[in-house]
Each structure stands twice: as C-alpha cells, then as structure tokens.
N, C-alpha and C positions, 0 to 999 in steps of 0.2 A: 694328152701327154702319155707317153709309154713308160711303164715301170720295168726296170731292169732287175732280174733275179740272177744272182751269181751261180745258182745251182737249181736243178729240177726239184730237189727236196723243198727248198724254200718257196719255190713257186707253188708247189702242191700244198704246202702248209698255209700259204696266204689264201689260196683259192678255197681250201677247206674251212678256214676261219670265217671268210666272208659268207660261205654257204651256211655255216652254223649260225652266225649272227642273223642272217636273213631268215633262217628257219625259226629262231627264237622270236624275232619280230612278228613273223606271221602267226606263230602260236599265241603270242601276247595279244595281237590284234584280234585273233579269233576268239580268245577268251573274253576280251573286253566286249566284243560284239555279242557273244553268247550271254554274258552277264546282263547287258542292256536288254536283250531279248527276253530273258526269263523274268526280269524285274519290271517289265513295262506295265504290268497291271497294278503295281504298287502294293502288292500283298506281302504279308509276312513270309509266306511260303516262297514267293518269288525272290525276295531279298535274301533268304537263306541260301537259295541256289546260287545267287550272285556272289555271296560271300565265299562259298566253297570254290567258285570259279576264280575269283580275284580277291584273295584274302589280303592282298597288299593295297587294296583301294579303300581309303578311309570313308568315302561317301556311302558305300554300301553298308558298312558297319554302322554308320550314323543313322541311315534310314531304317535299318533293321532295329536298332536300339529305340528309335523314336516310336516305331510301330508297336514295339513290344512293351512299352511302358505300362499300359493298363493291365495287360494279361499277366506279364511276368517281369516285374521291375528288377529283380535280381539279374535275370538274363539280359535285360536291356542295359543295365549298368555295365555288365561285362563287355558288351559290344561297344558301348560308348567309351569305355576305358581303352579298348583297342583302337577306337577312332583317334583318341588323344595320343596313343603311341605312334600312330602314323602321321598325325597332324596336331602337334602339341599346342598350337595357337588357336584352336577352334573354340571360339566363345559359345557357338551353338551347342557343341558337345558338352561343354561345362554346364550350360543351362539345363540341358536334358539330364545330365547326371544329378544336378540339384533336384530336379523333378523326381528322379528315381529314388534318391535318398529320402525325399519327403514321403514317398509312398512306402519306403522301408522303415520309416520312423527313426531316421538318423539325423536329427536336427543339426548336430555339430558338423557332420559331413556335408549336409545341405548348405549350410552357411559358407563353408570353405569353398564349395563348388561355385557358388554365386560370386564370391569375392575373386576367385580365379578367373571367372568369366569377365568381371569388371576390369581386372588387371590386364587381360588380353584385348579387351575391346571397350575402353573407357567411354567412347562416344556412341556406342551402340544403344539405341533407344530401348530395345527390349531388355538388354542387360541392365540399363539404368533403372528401368521400372521395377524389375525384380529386386535389384539391390536396394532401391529406396524402400520398398515394402519390407525387406528384411531388416533394414536399419530401424524402421518404425516399430516393428514387432519387438526389436531388442531395446527400444527406448533411446536409440542413437539419433535423436532429432537433428542435431547439427550436421551429421553425415548425410541424412536423408534430404534435407532442404536443397542443397546445391543440385542434387540429381533431379529433384522435382522441378526446379527452375529450368534445367536443361530440357526436360520433357515438355513443359509448357511452351517453351520457345520454339521447339523443333518438331513436335509431333502433334498435329491437330487432332488425330484420331484418339489420342490418350489424354488430351487436355481436359475434357470433361471428367474423366476418371480421377485425375489428379485433384481437380477442384472439389469434387464430391468427397474424396478422401480427406482433404484438408478441412472441409466444412465439418465433417464428423469429428475429426481429430481435435480441432480447435473450438468445437461447439459454437461455430458461427462468429468467432472473434475475427473481425476484419483485419486488424493490425497483424495478427499472427498469420492469417491466410496470405497476406501480401508478402510475407517472408518466403513463401513457397513459390512465388512467381517472379519473373524478371522485373527489374525496376524500370520498366518502360511504359509509356502511355498506352501503347498497343495492348500489352498484356493486362494492364489495369482495366482498360475498357472491356476486354474480354471477360475479366472477372465480374465487372459490373453487369454485363449482358447476361452472364450465367446466373447471377444472383436475381436479377429482375425476372428472368425466365422461370425462376422457381419461387416467385412471390416473396422475395426478400429485397424489395426495392429500397426499404429504409437502410439496409446494409450497403446497398450500392451507392446511396448518397454519401456514405462515409468514405468511399473510395475516390469520389470526384475531386476533392481538394488535391489529392496526389497527382491526378491527371492534369489538373490546372497548373500544378507546380512544375510539370515537366517542360523541358525546353523543346520538345518535339513539336512539329507543326501538326495541329489538329485539323482534320478534314471532316466535312459534313457527313459523308457516308459512314464514318467511323462512330459518330455520335448521335445519329438520327434516332436510334433506338432509345437513347436516354431522354431526348426531348419529347418523344412520343409517350414515354413512360410518365414523365412529369405532367404532360397534358392530361393523360388518362387519370392521373391522381389529383388533378385539378390544382397542382402547384404551378399556376400560370406565371407567377413572377419569376420563379426559378427557371422554368422552361424558357422564358423570354431572355433571361440572363445568359443561359447556356447558348441559345441560338445566336445572341448578339456576339458573345465572345468568340465562338467558332466562326461566325460570319465575317468577323474582322480579318481573320487569318486565311479564310478560304474564298478565293475569287468567285467560285461557283455560287456562293451565297451573297457576298458583298455586291456583286454586279446587279443583283435583283432589287436592291434597295434604292428607292427614289425619294429624295427629300420632300417632306410634306405629305407623302402618300403612305398611309398605314398598311396598305396592301403590299405584299411582296410580289414582284414580277407582274405588276398590273398590266404591262404592255406585252407580256408573253414573248419578249425577245430572248429569254433564256429558257432552257428546258425545264419542264415541271418536275419538281422533286418528289411529288406524291407523298409528302411527309412533312412533319414540323409545321411551320407557319407559311409554307408555300402552298400552291394549288395542289389539290388532291382530286383524283378521278375515281369514282365508284362506277364501274362498268355495268350497264343495264341492257337488257334485251331491247333491240330496236333503237338504241341511241349510240351513235358513234362520235366520240370526242377526239379531236386531233388538232395539232398545230398546222396552220395553213399559211404558206408563203405566197399564195397567189392573190389573196385579198386581205387588205389591212387598212386601218385608218391612219396609223402613224407607224414609223419604223418599218420593219420588213415582215412582220408576222402577226397573226391573230389566231384565235381559237375558233374552229368550225365545229358546230354541233349539228350533225345530220340526224334527222328524226323520221322514224316510221314506226311509231309505238302507240300502244293503248294508254290506259290510265297510269299515271305515275305522279309522285309528289314533287320530286326535284329531278333535274337533268343528270345529276351525278358529278357535276363539277363544283367544287367548293373550296373555300379557304377559311381557316380559323384565325381570327385576329384578336389579340389582346386589346381591351379597351378599358376606360374608366367608368365607374358607375355614375349615374345622374349627369351624363355629359351629352351634349348635342353633337351629332355627326351628320355628314352629307355623303351619300353614296352616289357616284355617277360613273357612267361608262358609255362607250359608243357601241352600237350594234347595227347590223345590216341583215335584212331578211330576204329570202328567195323562196317564193311559193310556200309560205307557211300556212297550211290549211288546218284549221281546228276551230272549235267554238271557244277554246280557252288557250291563249298563247302563253309563252314563257315570260317571266317577270324577274327582274333583279330583286333580291330579298336579303334582308339582314335579320338573323334569327338569334335569339339568346341561346347559346349552346347548352346551358345548364337547364333552363326551364322549358326550352323548345318554344318559347313565346316569339311570335313574329313581331319584330319591331318596325319593319318597313317593307312595303311592296311598291314597286314601280308600276307604271302602266304596262299592259301586255304587248307582246310583239307578234303581229299577224300579217299575212300577206307578203308582198314583195316591196321592199323600200331601200333606198340608198342609206349610206352611213348617216346616223343621227344620234344625238345624245339622249340618254335617259338618266334621270336623277331623282333622288328621293331623300328627304331628311328624316332623322329619327333621334330620339333621346333614349339613352340606356336606362335600365331600371336601377334601383338602389343597390342591388346585389350583382348586377351584370359585370362580369370580368372577361368574358370571351364571347365574341359574336361569330356566327357562321355566315359568310357572304356566299350566296349561291344563286341558282336560277330555278325557280319553282313554277308550278301551275296552280292557280287558285281560281276556281276549284280545279281539282286534279283529274276529273273524269273526261272521257272522250278520247278519240284517236287524234293524233297530230302527225302531219307529214311536212317535210320541207327542210331547209337549212338556215341556221342562224349563226352569224359570225359576231364575235364580241372582241373588243380591243380597248386599250387605254382605260382600264377600270381603276377608279380611285376611291379611297375612303379617307376623308379628312375630318378633323375635329373643327367645330365652329368656334 
C-alpha cells in the first residue's frame, strides 16, 4: 500500500520519525544485549554494569539486590525497592526485601514485606512458608495453620520441614499436628510415615483411626510401611487387621487371597508385593528368583529359583504368616526340579519368626523330576504368633546348582 503525503515537508517528517524510532529500537536492543553480556557471569560487578545500561529493567535491579544481601543489605534494599517501582507485583522482590530488613534488624518492616509478598502471591509456596514462620513467631497460630496445610499438600520438598516444625511446636501432640496438614488420608499417611521414620510409631498409631475414617480409597502401596512397622513391632493382630481392611478395598491384595489357604498369593498368579503378608525376596549372590510363565503346575505362573551358589541357609524367598499358638498346620506345595546338583537340596520349611525355631522341614529336592507334591505337618508353640514359610538347606553347606520351580503352595490349619 502506498502512503500519500500532501507536501514534501510531511513526507520528510514521517521518514525522519521512522528513522528516529528505528534508531531508538536499535539502541535499546544494543543496551539489552550489552546488559545481558556484562551480567552473564552472575557477579555483583556484572549486574551493576547491567543496571547502569538498563536502569528501566526490573530484573537486573532484583538480581543485584539478591546478590548484595549478605555484603550490603542497605544497598540491596534500595535495588529491591527500585525493582518494585518497576514491577510492583513482584513477590520475589518483597521476600528479598524482608530478608534485607531482617539483616538490618527492622522486624516491623520485615513483617510488612512478607505480608505484601503474601498479598501479591497468595499461592506461592515460598511466600507461604515465610509467612507461616512469621505468624508462628508472632504467636498467630490460626493464621499459620492454613498456610502450613497448603505447603504440605503442594510442596513435597518442604513437607518434612513443616512436620518437623509442628512436632517441635506442639511437643509431639498428634491432634494438634493434624491441624497443620490437610484432612485427607494421603496427608495423614504421610504424617504416619514421618513419625515412624523418626521412631515415634506409637504416635503414628494415634493417626490411623483418622485414616480409617476417611472416605478415600486406601491402596496397599500407601499403607505398606504401616503394616511392616506393626510386624516389626510384633503387633501382629493389628498388622493383620490393617492388611485385611486395605485388602478388601484394593484388588491388588484381595485377588491374592484364596479361601482356606493362609498363604497369600500361593499360586504366584499375582505380582509379589515384597512386603506385608505377601511373598518377600531377599536377593543373594548366586540365586535368582523370578516369576516364570513357561513352567507351572496350575494357573499360568510359578516361581523359578535358579541356583549356582555356595553355602546358604535359605533361598531368600519367604512369607510371614500370622498363626495361632498350639495349633496344628499342614504346609504343602508342588515343585519341579531340573539338574539340581548338591549334597543338600532345598526344603520347604516353617520357622517360628520370633524364636527362629524350625517347626517343620519337608524332604529335600535334588536331581531332575516332574511336578510333584511336598508336604509336612507341624504344631505351633505356646507363644508362636508368626511363622516364616521359606525354602532352606539343612544342612546349609556345600555348593548347589540347577533350577527349582514351586507352585500352588498352601498353609492350612488342621
């Protein structure tokens, strides 16, 4: 499109204005490029040069203020205030000013800066964290708790810091600590795991009723730490209760339960959980334990144990089973061997997990043989509450090579 000018003067004025604006743009671009170049090393000296080149750019004032906080908080504050003149909504600048005011021993100004940051960015986690700490120092607990709940819900990196702060603040009072986390099963389970990890398992037990009272669906992977904690503390009844409750809601557990069989996933048709009352695997040198879909007695899967190892007590595959004292049980399962060479083969075993007393040993598996059943009966002791079903060598000495498959393992009361 052609532009018509009624006079040469207007044409010259238009061309001159365009040239001037182009020159301004070139100069601004040059200054921006120069500011980036001199500040690329991230030093105070570099940012000072950048500020002189582009005093209108808020980011260089902010970076200079941040870098100057330790050496000269008053100068840093001036640069940060300039940042706010250019970008009044910068929560980062307000937080940095709060830091400068703290170094200058101006608590009132520090509080005002943190509150300004919170007003500008109410959902910013860093702002929430500083504001929550400020409110706690001021004794404003009711203002701090909602911010702490937001942090626990949205910032995994600060979650532990919040819980540690609350533990100290409330002197381990679980009810008070729960006010500082979201009222969700997920957050409550995280609190439980945090407490157990710091040897406060008894406090974690106090949180569990709230988890149970939630309408949220509980999954095994979210609660396995608690079941394992109860087992380690030998609260077998409670561990079994938690396992059962969660198992009813989680198909990955309920599918493993077979009527009449006290063993979980005895046919190995589901993946091994390696926790709780499912099969566990303790990897050892020279022993490889894996699910096998090419050989099985029933269903579509079995466990294959490939051996090329020296002396060992057990193969590393086991399951913990709650039982009753002074009760008769029968352990049976099917196995199939291929070129099992050793003086001492593998045996099914039932072991009292508290006393380490061997309650039952089957015959040993050696050589090559098709699928066949192995079984053994035993009676629990007067204090037995948990047995370990596993594969052992007795005696445990000598080298063993070959492969053993096991399938359809059952433990039944008589």
